[in-house]
C-alpha positions as a printed NumPy array, in Angstrom:
array([[  3.105, -17.461, -15.661],
       [  6.191, -15.378, -15.17 ],
       [  4.304, -12.154, -15.137],
       [  2.075, -13.16 , -11.796],
       [  5.582, -14.491, -10.104],
       [  7.308, -11.151, -10.694],
       [  4.171,  -9.128,  -9.153],
       [  3.488, -11.39 ,  -6.218],
       [  7.754, -10.915,  -5.702],
       [  7.093,  -7.052,  -6.209],
       [  4.419,  -7.266,  -3.616],
       [  6.242,  -8.961,  -1.064],
       [  9.259,  -6.442,  -1.482],
       [  6.849,  -4.089,  -1.114],
       [  5.558,  -4.838,   2.006],
       [  8.951,  -6.127,   3.461],
       [ 10.159,  -2.557,   2.859],
       [  7.071,  -1.378,   4.426],
       [  8.113,  -3.498,   7.312],
       [ 11.564,  -2.111,   7.915],
       [ 10.398,   1.281,   7.84 ],
       [  7.933,   0.941,  10.339],
       [ 10.481,  -0.556,  12.598],
       [ 12.946,   1.972,  12.061],
       [ 10.618,   4.691,  12.722],
       [  9.606,   2.693,  15.474],
       [ 13.222,   2.798,  16.89 ],
       [ 13.325,   6.42 ,  16.157],
       [ 10.198,   7.263,  17.706],
       [ 11.152,   5.21 ,  20.917],
       [ 14.637,   6.802,  20.77 ],
       [ 13.172,  10.223,  20.489],
       [ 15.377,  11.304,  17.491],
       [ 12.331,  11.595,  14.959],
       [ 12.511,  15.304,  13.755],
       [  9.481,  16.555,  12.832],
       [  9.668,  19.225,   9.469],
       [  6.98 ,  21.527,  10.509],
       [  4.753,  23.506,   8.334],
       [  2.112,  26.015,   7.889],
       [ -0.8  ,  23.387,   6.59 ],
       [ -4.707,  24.133,   5.571],
       [ -6.273,  21.107,   6.723],
       [ -9.383,  21.01 ,   4.36 ],
       [ -7.052,  21.265,   1.351],
       [ -4.382,  18.65 ,   2.349],
       [ -6.951,  16.243,   3.286],
       [ -8.573,  16.834,   0.066],
       [ -5.167,  16.717,  -1.873],
       [ -4.342,  13.015,  -0.007],
       [ -7.475,  11.782,  -0.911],
       [ -7.346,  12.875,  -4.693],
       [ -3.88 ,  10.786,  -4.493],
       [ -5.062,   7.96 ,  -2.807],
       [ -7.181,   6.415,  -6.07 ],
       [ -4.818,   3.714,  -6.786],
       [ -5.133,   2.493,  -3.395],
       [ -8.877,   3.39 ,  -1.719],
       [-11.743,   2.596,  -3.298],
       [-12.972,   6.443,  -3.181],
       [-16.549,   5.839,  -4.363],
       [-17.03 ,   4.216,  -0.641],
       [-15.706,   7.311,   1.009],
       [-17.978,  10.287,   2.165],
       [-16.151,  13.006,   3.195],
       [-17.252,  15.985,   5.883],
       [-14.658,  18.133,   6.303],
       [-15.03 ,  21.491,   7.762],
       [-13.937,  24.733,   5.193],
       [-13.002,  26.789,   8.112],
       [-10.514,  24.52 ,   9.72 ],
       [ -7.564,  25.999,  11.137],
       [ -4.225,  26.25 ,   9.7  ],
       [ -1.688,  23.822,  11.852],
       [  1.844,  23.401,  12.076],
       [  3.024,  20.016,  11.45 ],
       [  4.88 ,  18.018,   9.339],
       [  3.023,  17.197,   6.344],
       [  4.622,  13.828,   5.734],
       [  3.669,  12.46 ,   9.178],
       [  0.241,  13.957,   9.107],
       [ -0.415,  12.267,   5.534],
       [  1.163,   8.621,   7.196],
       [ -1.457,   8.882,  10.247],
       [ -4.521,   9.805,   8.001],
       [ -3.519,   6.989,   5.562],
       [ -3.153,   4.468,   8.221],
       [ -6.453,   5.391,   9.553],
       [ -8.058,   5.52 ,   6.624],
       [ -6.208,   2.315,   4.94 ],
       [ -6.807,   0.37 ,   8.54 ],
       [-10.65 ,   1.48 ,   8.148],
       [-11.311,   0.317,   4.194],
       [ -9.316,  -2.837,   5.268],
       [-11.479,  -4.021,   8.084],
       [-14.758,  -2.966,   6.416],
       [-16.832,  -4.912,   3.681],
       [-15.265,  -3.733,   0.63 ],
       [-19.538,  -2.679,   0.203],
       [-19.925,  -0.683,   3.328],
       [-18.985,   3.016,   3.601],
       [-16.289,   4.856,   5.286],
       [-16.757,   8.141,   6.681],
       [-14.303,  10.84 ,   6.96 ],
       [-14.909,  13.892,   9.293],
       [-12.876,  16.934,  10.092],
       [-14.473,  19.55 ,  12.785],
       [-12.539,  22.345,  14.778],
       [-13.165,  21.875,  18.744],
       [-12.757,  23.896,  21.925],
       [ -9.002,  24.105,  21.342],
       [ -7.942,  21.4  ,  18.56 ],
       [ -8.725,  20.042,  14.83 ],
       [-10.387,  16.713,  15.384],
       [-10.163,  14.589,  12.249],
       [-12.011,  10.841,  12.157],
       [-12.207,   7.613,  10.126],
       [-15.865,   6.271,  10.796],
       [-16.602,   2.427,   9.136],
       [-19.013,  -0.192,   9.816],
       [-16.648,  -2.639,   9.717],
       [-16.788,  -5.273,  12.507],
       [-15.391,  -3.445,  15.354],
       [-13.708,  -3.754,  18.403],
       [-13.286,  -5.848,  21.415],
       [-13.776,  -4.024,  24.655],
       [-11.176,  -6.112,  25.769],
       [ -8.442,  -5.416,  23.141],
       [ -9.468,  -1.373,  22.534],
       [ -7.197,  -0.072,  25.443],
       [ -4.141,  -1.756,  23.936],
       [ -5.18 ,  -1.354,  19.872],
       [ -2.045,   1.631,  19.96 ],
       [  0.403,  -0.83 ,  21.499],
       [  3.662,  -1.708,  20.057],
       [  3.42 ,  -5.413,  17.679],
       [ -0.494,  -5.586,  19.62 ],
       [ -2.853,  -7.235,  17.152],
       [ -5.934,  -7.583,  17.818],
       [ -7.287, -10.78 ,  18.871],
       [ -8.811, -13.515,  16.028],
       [ -6.169, -11.251,  13.22 ],
       [ -3.927, -13.812,  11.888],
       [ -2.426, -11.852,   9.237],
       [  1.188, -12.75 ,   8.549],
       [  1.751,  -9.695,   6.952],
       [  1.088,  -7.212,   9.759],
       [  3.324,  -6.778,  13.058],
       [  1.468,  -4.521,  14.126],
       [  3.524,  -1.245,  14.305],
       [  0.817,   0.637,  12.204],
       [ -1.372,   2.23 ,  15.   ],
       [  1.552,   2.389,  17.615],
       [  3.65 ,   4.907,  14.89 ],
       [  0.146,   6.521,  13.979],
       [ -0.083,   7.747,  18.15 ],
       [  3.784,   8.336,  18.186],
       [  3.403,  10.579,  15.314],
       [  0.266,  11.914,  16.501],
       [  1.891,  12.856,  20.441],
       [  5.091,  14.149,  18.327],
       [  2.415,  16.78 ,  17.673],
       [  1.166,  17.533,  21.034],
       [ -2.333,  15.583,  19.923],
       [ -3.916,  12.984,  20.824],
       [ -5.463,   9.746,  19.08 ],
       [ -7.818,   7.044,  20.097],
       [-10.743,   5.   ,  19.066],
       [-14.208,   4.079,  19.859],
       [-16.052,   1.043,  19.051],
       [-19.173,  -1.638,  18.666],
       [-18.553,  -5.08 ,  17.961],
       [-20.438,  -5.793,  14.958],
       [-21.403,  -1.737,  14.065],
       [-17.934,  -0.231,  13.837],
       [-15.49 ,   1.853,  14.87 ],
       [-14.682,   5.537,  15.098],
       [-10.268,   6.465,  14.934],
       [ -9.702,   9.945,  15.856],
       [ -7.02 ,  12.35 ,  16.302],
       [ -6.416,  15.737,  16.778],
       [ -4.01 ,  18.389,  16.569]])
């Protein structure tokens, strides 16, 4: 009886800590005070390493990974890049049926690298799509009290701080694709 109570307290503390970190990062991003610690990153290796260490958070068996081996080296903040990627990936896993596949792609485009996370979830209504990267925005019908609507906003701000672009495409009832470029 005591262990579940302690586990609940620890989980609540972890969620509250993450919310506070999100609020602090939001203030830093909005004020232009978030310094990026850029380094050379070989994306194909980097994405593989992130996934290797994510088995406690994500069911890796449901992932399909299609990452080009010839991705260029990018100069980015590794911690921030991981946060962007993990935000998109955990959202895809969270908002799609547990047994449905989630696909990760990374490809070189004309002048950038495009990383995408594709799910077979419920999708996002057309009216919500333009706003999902706004601060505190939550999709209509999303009633979870442990979400404040900062994850995608922070991802957008971090991608833009790297000089990239972030976006989403979705068909209600068929799933969503979230992507960012560097």
